[in-house]
Structure formats: structure tokens, C-alpha cells
N, C-alpha and C positions, 0 to 999 in steps of 0.2 A: 766870278765870271760863267757856269752853269748858266743860272738867270737872266745874265745879260744872252745870251747868246741864245736862249729862247722864246725870249720874248716879246718877237717878230713873227708871226707861224707866217710860215714860206707861205704863197703866190697858186693858188690854186690852178689848171686849166678845164677852158672851162670840160674838153671829153673828159665823162665820171663825177664831171662835179656835182652832177643830184646820189651819187656813192658812194663818192665821199664825204656828202657833205648829210648820207642818213648811217653810217660805220661808228662817222667824231658823236650823235644825236646818242645811236642806239648804244657805244660805248659809256656815256656819261650818264644817260638812266639804267643800263642795267648795278653803277654803284657811282652816285652820283657827290656829286665833292664842289668842298665851297674855296677849291684852289686857284688863283689871282687869270684873269680870261686872259689868252694872249693879247699880243697886238693886232688889227687885221687889217691887210692893206684895202684900202675902200671899197672895191673894186670887191675886192670878194667877200666886205662884208655889208653893201645894200645884192650883192645879190644870197650872202643870206638869211635876209630881212625878206628875202623873198620867195628863197625856198623854205617857212617857217608863216607866211603865211598859206602858200601854196598850202602844204601839209593839212592847215589849222581849216582852211577854208572847203577844202575838201570834205574833213572832217565834219566840220559843224552841218556840207548838206547834207551832205550825207544820214547823218541825224538824225537832223531835221527831216527826210526829203516820209526816211522811216517812221517818225512823231503821229504826220498825215497820216499812215495808212495805220494805224492802228488805234482801235473807237475808245482805250482808256483814257486816251492822252486828249479828246475832246471836251471834257470834261471840267482842262488846266483853269484855272484862269487867271491871263496874264493882267499882271499889276495895270504896269506902265500905258501911255495911250503915245505911240513916235509918228503920231502922226501929225503932231504939237509939235511945234517949230524950237519951243523953247525945249517942249523936253529932249525932244532929236536932240538940243546943241548942248542940254548939259549933257545927259549918253553920250554924243560923238569925242568932246570936248575937256568939258569936266574930273567927269566918272574917274577915266581911264588911267591919265595922269593918279587923283588919286588914289584907287588902286594902289597899279604901280609901287608906287607909295609905301603903303603901307604892308599891301603881300608880297613883295618881291628887295623894297626896295633896305633890308634890314640882314636879310637874308642868313648872309655870312657872321654877324654878331650874336654870340651863344645871350645878351641878357636882350638882348631884342626881342630873337626868334622862340627865347626861351619867358621871357618876363613880359618886358613891355606887347611885344604884339597880341599872343592874347586876350592881353587883358583892351588891347583894340577892338578885339576883331569880339568881345564878349558885348561888349560899349554899343553895336551898328549895332546890336543882333537883344540881347535884353535890355525887357524890361528893366522900372527902376526897379523892383526890390533883389532883383537877377542882381543888376550895377550895384549892390545898397552893399549886398551879400561877400561881392567878388572884389570891393573893394574892400572891407575885415577882411577879409582873407587876406589880400596880398598884403596890406598895412603889418599884419602879424608873423606873414613872409619879406618886406623890407628890412623888418625890424630881426631876426629869427636871422639871418645874413646879417647885418650892419653886424647886430651881440657878436653874434658866434663865429661866420665865417669870412667875415675879410679883420676882427681881432685875430682868426687860427693862419689867417693867411699874413699876419705879420708876426703873427710867431714862426712860420713853416716858408719862406721864398717860394719851397713847388710847389705851395697847392696849385696857385693859380694855375705852372705849364700843366697843371698833371691836370686840373679842370677843362683846362684847353683842353688836352692833347684827346678825352673823352667828349668834346665836342663835336671836335674835325672824326673822329676815332663810326661817330654815329650820327655827320651829318646829315649821312640817306634818310634816315626815321621822318627826322627837320623837316627834311624836303620834301617828300611822302605828307608828310603836315598839311604842311603850308597848301601842298597844292588839295586837300583833300580839299582843308578850310577857307580851301577861294573857293570851291563851289557850292561846298551847303549854304554861305551866305545865300549863298544865288540865289535858295531859294528860298528868300522873300518878296521874287520875283515873285513873286505867283503868290494869287488867295487861295487859301489850307479850309475848307470846308466841310472834306468826308474824309473821312477814310481812307472811301476809297481813290483819294489825290490822290496816299502814296506813290503813283508811278511820278512826282516831283521830282523825287532821289536819280531815274532816268532821264529830265529832263533839261537838269545842267549836267549834262556830260560833254557836251561841248568844254563848254564852261572848263572841267575839270584838267579836258587832251589842252585850251589851250593857255587856260596856267601851271600847264608844264611846259609849253613849250618855251613859254615868257618867259617861266622858272627858267632855263636852259637860257637862254639871249643873253637877262639877266645873266648871269654866271661864267658864263663864257663870250659877250659879247659888253653890254657898261646896261645903265638901266633906263637912257634914252631909248636905247633897244626896242626894248622890251613896253615900257612906251609907246612909242612912234606898232606896233602890232598892234598891242593893246586897241586902237584910236583907228586902226584903217580896220581892222574885224569888226567891232562896233558899226564904226562911216557904210562898210559892203552888205555886212549883212543884213541891216536896217535902211541899204535903202532894195534890194533883195527883195524886203520883205514885203516893203512900199511898194514893189513896184509890183 
């Protein structure tokens, strides 16, 4: 009965809406949880999309302006040519859904967050020998889980419950791990030629901040919200850069 009563988030009035959204976001980031989202009224759903997009674009624009004023960032060599229409099409319409499915869809899942997802990330960024090593490690890990843990769980039904509880209690670390991983993967957008290119760590701060907001949208709304925000982020910033 309690779940049913709280399954619909009350519609918000326009006055104080931004303050309400900031409060909600701040409360979530202080202790990220994987709880099921409220069902937002349609008007509030799109208001939240607009709020998160505005917050994302404000931070990204400020960071990009700062980068243009710091000489160290002038040496960074960006790999992609967005003046190429094919590259631009892929960046706006193809990459966002794929990245959201990889980095956000499985956030609530223990197996995906701690086993499957990290393997996919490694596959995206690693060389062949790293993948080979990873494959061997994962095979041994799966074998161990199957022989030791699964059999133990069959003897002790409470094992699965305890494992799930530990995942829930420590979910904030899972949340931040995925947000950081999302930004680190985007270092691959740059050609790293020398040690002086260490500033690339700061160059992906917009992706880190955006990843936090999109994870919030995925957990408190749905995966479609995260995909839409990602696509609009890429499209708007690319349009600004080209203009």
C-alpha cells in the first residue's frame, strides 16, 4: 500500500520549481541510491529534462570557456572532425544511445555493475593483450562464482539476500565509479603525445558532470531520459562549436 501511494510524484508548481529540483538533485548526490523512480506527471517530466539540460550546458560552457583561456589546453589534439557530416551524425544520433546502454542501463544490477560492465569498458579502451588477460581473469572469476558462491547460495538461501543488501548499502560507490569511468573513457577522444597532455584529465570534466546528471536521470526517471539528454548535449555543443 505504501509503494502504491508513493508511486506518483506530486505535480509541482512553477514557483520554486528550480529550487525544488536543486534540492532533489542535491539530496540524491549526497547519498545516491538505486531505488525505483517516481512516476512523474508528463509536464514535470519535461521540466526536469529542461532543468538537467540547462544545468549540464551551463557547466560545460563555463568549463570550455576556461579551457580556451589556459595555454596548456592548446596542445591537446582532438581526434574527431565534427565538420564531417557522417561523424557528426554518429556523434549525435548513434553514440549517445550506445553509451547510455553501456554506462547507465545496468546501474541497478549487481552483476552488470561489478562484473559485466567493467569488462565492456575495458574492451572499449584496451589493447589486445589487456583484453586477453581480462578474458582469462573473467573466466577464472566466473568459474569461481559458479563453483563456490552459487553452490554456497544453494545451501544457504540467505546468501543472495545478504549479497544484494551489501550492494544496495554500497551503491553510492558504484554510482561514482561509473560516473568517473564514463569521463575517463572520453580521454580516448584525444591524441596523447607527451606527458604535458596530462591536462586531458581536466578536459573531460564536462563529461564527468554530464555523466552524473544522466545517471540521476536514468535512476530517477528512465533510460530514455538519459539518452535524450545525451543526444541534446552532443547536438547543442557541436552546433555551438561549429558556429
